C-alpha positions in Angstrom: 0.1 0.1 0.0 3.0 2.3 0.7 4.4 1.9 -2.4 1.3 2.3 -4.5 0.9 5.7 -2.3 4.2 7.1 -4.5 2.4 6.9 -7.7 -0.8 8.5 -6.5 0.9 11.3 -4.9 2.9 11.4 -8.1 -0.4 11.6 -10.5 -2.3 14.0 -8.1 1.0 16.4 -8.2 1.0 16.2 -12.0 -3.0 17.3 -12.0 -2.7 19.8 -10.0 0.5 21.3 -12.0 -1.9 21.4 -15.0 -4.9 22.9 -13.8 -2.6 25.5 -12.5 -1.2 26.1 -16.1 -4.6 25.9 -17.7 -5.9 28.9 -14.9 -2.7 30.7 -16.2 -3.2 29.8 -19.8 -6.9 31.6 -19.3 -5.7 35.0 -17.3 -3.5 34.9 -20.6 -5.8 34.5 -23.2 -8.4 36.9 -21.5 -5.8 39.4 -21.2 -5.2 39.5 -25.1 -8.7 39.0 -26.3 -11.8 40.1 -23.4 -13.5 37.9 -20.4 -16.8 36.5 -20.0 -19.5 39.2 -21.1 -22.7 40.1 -19.0 -24.7 42.6 -21.0 -27.3 44.8 -19.5 -29.3 47.2 -21.3 -31.0 49.2 -22.9 -32.0 51.5 -20.4 -33.4 54.9 -20.7 -31.7 57.4 -18.4 -33.7 61.0 -17.6 -31.4 63.5 -15.9 -32.9 66.2 -14.0 -32.4 69.0 -11.6 -34.6 69.3 -8.8 -34.9 72.1 -6.2 -34.6 70.7 -2.5 -34.8 73.6 -0.6 -32.7 76.3 -1.4 -30.4 73.7 -3.7 -31.1 72.4 -7.1 -30.1 68.7 -7.2 -28.9 67.0 -9.7 -31.0 63.5 -10.1 -31.4 60.3 -13.0 -34.7 59.0 -13.7 -34.0 55.2 -14.9 -36.6 53.5 -17.3 -36.6 49.9 -17.7 -38.2 48.5 -20.9 -42.3 47.5 -20.4 -40.8 44.9 -23.7 -37.2 43.7 -24.3 -36.3 41.3 -27.0 -33.2 40.0 -27.3 -32.1 38.5 -30.5 -28.4 36.3 -30.4 -26.3 35.3 -32.6 -22.9 34.0 -31.4 -19.8 32.7 -33.3 -17.6 30.4 -31.1 -13.9 30.0 -32.1 -11.6 27.5 -30.3 -8.3 29.1 -28.9 -5.9 26.4 -28.3 -2.6 26.8 -26.1 -0.5 23.4 -26.2 -3.0 20.9 -24.5 -5.6 23.0 -23.5 -8.5 24.4 -25.5 -10.6 27.8 -24.8 -13.8 29.0 -26.7 -13.9 32.7 -27.7 -16.9 34.4 -29.5 -18.3 37.3 -31.1 -21.6 37.8 -30.7 -24.3 40.1 -32.6 -27.4 41.2 -30.5 -30.3 42.6 -31.9 -32.4 44.3 -29.4 -35.8 45.8 -29.9 -38.8 47.0 -27.5 -40.4 50.1 -25.7 -39.8 52.4 -22.6 -43.0 53.4 -20.9 -43.6 57.0 -20.2 -45.7 56.4 -17.4 -42.5 57.4 -14.7 -41.6 60.3 -17.4 -45.1 61.7 -16.8 -44.9 61.7 -13.6 -41.4 62.9 -13.3 -42.3 66.0 -15.9 -45.7 66.8 -13.3 -43.3 67.8 -10.6 -42.5 70.5 -12.4 -38.4 69.8 -12.7 -35.7 70.8 -15.0 -35.3 67.6 -17.2 -31.9 67.4 -19.6 -31.0 65.5 -22.5 -31.9 61.7 -22.1 -29.8 59.1 -22.9 -30.1 55.1 -23.8 -27.4 53.2 -21.9 -26.0 49.6 -22.6 -23.7 47.9 -20.3 -21.1 45.2 -20.3 -18.6 43.4 -18.3 -15.6 44.1 -20.3 -15.4 46.8 -22.3 -12.6 45.7 -24.4 -15.0 43.4 -26.0 -16.7 46.3 -27.7 -17.3 45.6 -31.2 -18.0 49.0 -33.6 -21.6 49.6 -32.5 -24.2 50.8 -35.3 -26.5 53.8 -35.1 -29.7 53.4 -32.6 -33.0 53.7 -33.5 -35.4 55.3 -30.7 -38.9 57.1 -31.4 -38.1 56.8 -35.3 -35.1 58.6 -34.6 -31.5 57.5 -35.4 -28.6 58.3 -32.5 -25.0 57.5 -32.7 -23.5 55.4 -29.5 -20.5 57.1 -27.9 -18.1 55.3 -25.1 -19.1 54.4 -21.5 -22.1 54.2 -20.1 -22.5 57.7 -18.4 -23.4 55.2 -15.3 -21.2 55.3 -12.4 -22.2 51.6 -11.2 -22.0 49.8 -14.7 -19.2 51.9 -16.6 -18.1 49.7 -19.3 -20.4 50.1 -21.9 -21.9 52.8 -24.7 -23.8 55.4 -24.8 -26.4 57.5 -27.0 -27.4 60.9 -26.3 -31.4 61.1 -27.7 -31.3 65.0 -28.9 -34.8 66.0 -29.5 -36.1 63.3 -28.0 -39.6 64.6 -27.6 -40.8 63.5 -23.9 -44.3 65.3 -23.7 -45.2 62.9 -26.8 -47.9 60.2 -26.3 -47.1 56.1 -26.6 -44.2 53.8 -25.5 -40.9 55.0 -26.9 -39.8 52.2 -29.4 -36.0 51.2 -29.7 -34.1 49.1 -32.1 -30.5 48.4 -31.5 -27.8 46.3 -33.4 -25.1 45.5 -30.6 -21.6 43.7 -31.7 -19.6 42.4 -28.5 -16.7 39.9 -28.2 -15.6 37.6 -25.0 -14.6 34.3 -23.6 -16.2 31.6 -22.2 -19.6 32.6 -21.4 -21.9 35.1 -22.5 -25.2 36.6 -19.7 -27.7 38.7 -20.7 -29.9 40.7 -17.7 -33.8 40.5 -18.3 -34.4 44.3 -17.2 -37.7 44.4 -19.5 -40.8 43.8 -17.6 -41.3 40.9 -20.3 -38.2 39.7 -21.6 -38.0 37.5 -24.5 -34.7 36.0 -25.4 -33.4 33.7 -28.3 -29.7 32.8 -29.0 -28.2 31.2 -31.3 -24.7 29.7 -32.2 -22.3 27.3 -34.0 -21.3 25.7 -30.6 -22.0 22.1 -30.0 -21.6 21.7 -26.4 -23.4 24.7 -24.6 -24.4 24.9 -20.9 -27.3 26.8 -20.4 -27.6 28.3 -17.3 -29.4 31.1 -15.0 -31.9 31.5 -13.3 -34.3 31.7 -16.0 -35.5 27.8 -17.6 -35.2 27.7 -21.3 -38.5 27.4 -22.8 -37.2 25.7 -25.7 -33.5 24.1 -26.9 -32.3 22.4 -29.5 -28.8 21.2 -29.6 -27.1 19.6 -32.6 -23.7 19.0 -33.9 -23.7 21.9 -36.4 -24.9 24.5 -33.1 -27.7 25.2 -31.0 -30.5 27.5 -30.6 -32.8 28.5 -27.3 -35.4 30.5 -25.9 -36.0 32.0 -23.0 -39.0 34.2 -21.7 
């Protein structure tokens, strides 16, 4: 038994050494590309000034979508280093939906001074942001700029909605094409009152995680597609 413990210990040391090297390789590849990505948005931000006593205070109203549709296409590319293989991805996501006006109307009724609203999309690792296309909001086109202008989630993009008529009636519709690169994992935060997600990709071995159960899923040798609601 004592003699058998010697090779067992040698194998255990080899396993621990390779696990440590695997983690090191993963960190190096993440630095050279980008890491796991969590995408949150779009969010409509309405800055305003409110008089509190004799002090004019800057505040912001965050409006979440009433309806949020997410349609994502993920292209997975394996990255190899020695005996290890990691997955990087390029994701093209199409956001559509609408923002409700109830909170905005309630804010306007207070008689505060409203500034220029903007729409933000936050990500975990801003290095993975691809070339952004102009967004369509309430029938008008707006260009994205770097950063979310949100202190809690700084990485991402935002679009100044200059000329957006907040006094108009009906929901504020939006249509956004969003590209992001990452590795190992992509997640979407269901910020909408009603959120529908559809994802498809070329990876034949996906793991579906999260607190929301998939409505449907189909995995083949050519890839996968799945939906959540």
